[in-house]
N, C-alpha and C positions, 0 to 999 in steps of 0.2 A: 280243609276239606276238598273242594275244586283240587286245590291244587295237589295233593294229596294222589287222588284217582287220575290225573294229569299223568301226574311222573309215575304211578304201578302201570297208567298203559302204553307209556309211551314205552319203558323196559320189556314190555310184554310187546311187543310190537317191533322190537329192535330184535328178537329172537332169531330171524330167517336176514339179516343183511349184511352178514358177512358170509363171504364165501367161501371155503380152500379145498382143494381135494388134495388131499396130500396119496400121493403111490403106492405108500404099506396099505392107505387105508383098508387092503382086503387081505394083509399076510397079520401072522402072530409073532412077532417078536418085538425086540429092541434096534432101533438104529441110529446110530452117530451122525451130526452132519456138520461141518467144520468149513468156515468159510471168511470170507471178507467183503466188504462194504465201501460201496465209495459214492460222494452224494456230486450231482448233478447238479442241483442248485439248492441252496436252504434258504429262508428270510422268516426270520423273529421282525415281528412289527409290533409297536404301540401306534395306535393309528397318528397322526399328524405330526408326533413327537418325535420319533427313535425310530432305527432299523437296525437288524444285526444278517451279515447276508456273509454265503460260502457259496463254493463255487464257482458259476458262469455269472452269478448276478455280484458276485464282490466284485469291488471296485479294484484289490488286489491279493494274491497268494490265492488263484482259482482251483491249483491243484494240491491248494496243500490239506487230507483231506483221508483217512482212512478208519477203513473199521475192522471190526473180528465179531464172528457171532462164532453159538456152539448151539445146538439145536439136540432134542434126545425125545425119542418118541417108545413105549411098549405098549402092546398093541393084543390084547385079549380077550379071550368068547367071555362073561358074562350073563347066564343067564338064557344065551342063544344069542346074544346082542353081542358086538364086536365094538367094545369100549378101546378108547384111546389116552394113555395120560401125555402130557408134552410137561416139556422144563427149555427153557430156551431162556439164553443169555445175549445181549450185544453189549461192546463199549466200541463206541467213534472219536476220535483224537482229529477236529478241526483247530480251521487258522478263518477269522472272520473277520472282517471290515465293520467300522463304525459309523452311524449316519447322525448326525441332530439338526433340527433347524434351532437350535437354542447353543449344544454342548461342543459345539463341531462334530468333529472327524478323529476317528483313530483309525491303525492299521495293527496289522499283524498280534492276534488279541486270541489267545489259544482257549479252547472251550474242552472239555471231554463229558461227555454224553455217558450214564448207562442207562443199559433197560432189560429187565427180566419180568419173565410170566410163567407160571404153573397151570397148566392145564388139564380138565377131564370133559371126555366128552364120548358120543356112541353115533354110529354110524346109523342115520336114520331112512336111507334109502340107499340101492346101489349105489349114488350117485353123490351123497352129498350127508356129513356127516357134522355134527354142532356138538360148539366145545364152552364152556368158559370155566371161568376158575379168576386170578386177581394181579397184577401188577406189579410194578414199579419203575418209576421211571427216577434220574436223579438228572439234573446240567449244572457244569461250577465253570464259570467266566472267570478268568485268570485276571481281573484289571488292579491290584496294588501298582501301586506307586505308577499308574503309568499315566498322561495329562493329553488331552485331546489338543485341538487344534485353536479352541479358545481360550486355556492353562484348563480346564474343566477338572480336577483330579477323580481317576478311577479307582474302582476299589473291588473288590471279589463280590462275587454272588452267590447261591447256591439257588432252585428251587426244586423241590422233590415233590414227588406227586406216586397216589396208591391209586388205582386205579381197577374195574371190573370187564375185563374183556369179554368182549360177545363174540363168539364166532363160528364159522359151516363152513365147509371144505367139500367144495365143488369140483367136481372133474371139468374140465372143461377145454374138452379137443377140439380142433380148429386141421380139419383136412387137407381147405383149402393151400393149408402151410406147412402139410405133414405138420402141427404140433401136437402134443397128445401131450396137453400142458396144465394147470390148478391154476384158476382164477381163487386170487383172495380179498376177499376183503372185510372189511373189522371194524367194530364200533369200540371204544373202551369208554370207560365213565368215568371220570374224574370224582372223586369222596371224600378226597383226602390231601389236602395241597399248603405246602410248605414254600415261601420264599425269605431267604438270609442276607439281609445284605450288610456285609461285613465292613462298616463303614468306625466301626472304634480303634484300627487300630493309629487314623490319624490322633487319638490325644482327645486334650481336651473337654471341649462337652460333646465331644464327639463320640458316639454307642453304638453296637451293632443296634439294627434293625429286624422285626420278623413276622413277618405277613400271613395273614392263613386265604387259602386259594382255593376254598371248598368245592367250589363250581366248574368243570367243564367238562371235554369229552377230547376225542381223538380217534380221527374218520381215517381209514386206511384202504388200500387197491395193492392190487401186484398183480401178474401175475408170472407163473412159475415152470420152466420146460427145461427140458436137459437136451446141451448139446457133447454127442459123447459120453465121458465119464464126466460129466461136473452139471452142475442146475443153477441154472443162468432165472434172474427174475428181477423185473424191473420194476422200479414200486412207486407212490406218490405217496405223501400221508399230510396232513390238515388236522393243527390242533387252534383250537381254541379254550382261552381262560377267561373268568370274569374278574370285574375289577376285587382287593384284595382287604381286607379290613384295616382299618386304621392305627398305627404305630408311630406315637411322639409330634405327629398332625402329618404324616407324612403317609401315599401311599402310593401300591404297585396296581397304573392301571392295565383293566382287558389288553390284549394280547391274542395276534395267533400268533403261528409258525405255520409254513409250508415247505415242503419236504419233498425232491422227487431222487429218485439216482438207481444203481442196480446191486444188484447182491450175486456173488458166484462163491460156491459150497464144492463138496465133494464126501460124500455119504460113505458109512463102515455099519457095515449093519452086523450080529449074531448070526444062528440059525433065523431062518427063518417059513413060515410054511405057508404057501399062498391056500386063499381057504375064498368056496362063492357060497355059503348053503348056512350062512346068518341069516339070522333072524332082522326084516324091519317092517315100521311101521307103515311107510305106503311104499306105492310102489311108480308115483310120477316120476320120471326125473325131465320135466323137460324145463328150462331157464333159461333167460338171456339176459346183455349185460351191455349197457350200450352209452356212449358219451354225448350229452349235450353240449348246445353253444345258444348264449340264454344273449336274448338283446330285449332289454328289463327296462322297466322304471320302478324307480322306489322313491314310497311320496316324499318329501323332504317336510311337507308341512310348510311350508311357507308359499307367500302368491306377491302378489302385487311394487316387484324391487323400479328403486328409484338410483339417479342417479348409474353408476358403473355398475350398480350389483347385478349379478347372474346367477339363474337359479338353471343346474345342468340333470335334470334327475335321469339321465336314460347310461347306461351304462354297459360291455360285455361282460356276461359273467360264466359260468359253464355248470356243467352237475351230471353225475356221475347218476347211473340207475340199473337195478335188478328188477328180475324178477320172475315168479316161480305160475308154472300154468297150472290153472287150479279146474277150468272146465272147458273143453278144448269141443268146440257145436254144439250146444245144447238142443237133445231133443232133435237133431238135425237141422235144427236154425242154424244161421252159419255166425251166431257169434261167440268171441271166445274168452274170458274171464281170468285172467291174472291179476295175482300178490305184489305188489308193486312196490320200490323201496331205493330214497334217495338221497343224496348228496344233496346240493342248492347251495354255490354263490352268486350273488346277485350283483353281484359293482359295488362300483360305487357312488353314492349321488354327494353333487358337490355345489356348492354355495358356493360364491365369492361378493365379498364387500367392503368400501374402500372409507376411510375415513368421510363420515357427513353421509352415507351413501345409507337405506334403511330398508327391512325386507317389513314382509306385515307376516305375523304367525298366527296358524288355526286354531293354538293353546297346548299344542302339544311338546312344544321345543323346548328345554333343556326339566323331561320328567314334565308335564304341566306346572311352572312356573310363572307363566303370560298368561292371560287369562284370554280364552279365543280372539279375535282384530286387535291385537299388542304389534302398536311399531316396533321396530327392535333399532336400533340406531347403530349404524358400526364405529368405531372407534376410534379403529388404523387404519392404513390401508393393508395388503391384501391379505384379510382378514377370510378364516376359511370357518363352512360348518360344516362338516363333512357324517354321511351315514354311511355307513358299513354291512351287509347282511349276509348271515346265513340260516340257514335250517336241514334237518335232516326229514323226511318222510317217511309215511306207510300208506298208501292207499289201495283202492280196488280199482282195476284198470279194465277194462271193456272194447273188446274189438267186434264193429260189424265190416262182415263182405259184404261189395257192395254188388248184389245183382245182376246188373248191367250187365256188368266187367270180371267175368267169373274166374276167367283162366290169366286175367291181367294181375289175380291178388289183391285188388287194391279195397283199402278199407275205411273206413270212420273210428273213430277214440272217442272217447271217454277215462275222467280221471277224476275219483274224488277218495278224500280221504284227508289226514293230520300232519301236521310235523309241527316240528319241534324248533323257535326259529331262536336267535339271537344278534339281535343289533345293537351298533356301537355308535354312539353320536358322540363325537370329536368339536370342542366348538376352540381353533386356534388363533390367537391375534403375536405374531410374534414379533411387533414391532416393540410390545412391553412384555414379551415375555411372557404370558400368560396360556393357559393350554386346561381346560376341563373338558372332563368324559363325561356321560350318565350311557349307561348302559341298563338294555331288555331283554327282556325273555319272553319266553310262554309259548303255549302250543292254540294249535288254531286248523280251521281247515281251510283248506285248499283244492282246486278243479283244478283240469285240463280239460283241453277239448283239440281232434289234431284227426291229420288224413294223414297216411302212411302207402308204403307199397312194397311187400317180399320181394324180392330175389333170391332163390335158394334158401340159403341159410342166413340172408343179412335180408335186416330190415333199414330202408329209410321217412323221414315224417319230418313230416313239420306241426307246430303246437302252439296252440294260447294258454296259458296260466295267470292262475289269479291266486297268489298266495295270502290270506289277513297277514298282519301282522300287526305292530302299534305304526310301525311304515310300509303301511300295503308293499306288493311287490305285483305288478306285468311286467309277465315278461311273452318275448317272441320267440321260437327256440327252433330251430333243426336237430335232429339225429341221427343215430345212426346205430345199430343194434345187431348183434349177435347171438343167434337161436341155436342153444347145447342140445 
């Protein structure tokens, strides 16, 4: 019951986390957009075990990737409101390099990725359109009859995900740069996932393995603008998938994918009619978008290291955040109230120990399989105990303009809300080829306090944040945001 309520609240709160402003949002009719996409960097990672990289992070073939995209939109007035149907597909062909501390390296791996969505949305204000629908993603690795540097044999593998996209479209001009662009944010909830390892081609006791990964999400942000007759769209995507079920004693561990690149496209439209008299649900059109650098400290649950063991709970992370102004100067009091959403990457908490070294746990290690104050003795050199942490949050942000310096636009701020977090705990003993992962996720509260200053359409500030998770995170951050 508690989990169900948290999930329902999570989806409701995410209904605004995406922002896209289609240039045709005030037009009626259809438009077809054809384009290409280029990946600047792509990294698929199973923590401490393996990664696959393309673009500038790859060891070789950094430029061997190209994608094709197509988008269809049809806008119409429905009951006085502007509604829009959308369909898009994308097909990306790329080359990757492989690394694993256990099974060596491999270059020149062909990978194909197919994405498709069907969406329907309504214009809620002059700037904002909200959309949702259904999406599908398929990834195929061509590894059959390939061998790594250690002689490990490869096999083709396929990942299929069905997801619910939650999208908002927001007009986001930046007059200082003479841009009339579109800010795009998107949250996709993965509700069905299938992973197939085609190992049966080897014959004998080998057979194809089928895993289910039915819990994950995709978070996207991009900015779309025009250059002459073309549309330019730099983008960033993050995907997190929890560990799978078990097939024949094997499991697919939790994994993340980080990707950024650029899309170049051109639009072709039928007869379209510009309109300005459609009905909207609210008139408020004040939004902002920003980026934070996080200096985070994520608890490891370890203390009292002996020998050469070390505990490093601090790392650099980042966050994207966006907000909608709800109240401006409430009853002439210099207080602004905003509804704010964010995606947070807290960095890595890393503990290392050697053979015979010890660490003491507070009881959370390995899902609570050890009681508090248990002494953990490491059995091999360079043993890693890592914690990777992410979250998506929604909260109420209040800003109070300091009366002593009203002309300087200096303010103090506070944010309180909830966040859906997930953490991956990886225990890796390279000398014994042993790897184990533990996944944790949930919904908890968080708070932030800070100090900021407005400068025209820009805001700069500092914050202190605390996010409750299985392993709690405390962060000090610098941020910059643009107010549209």
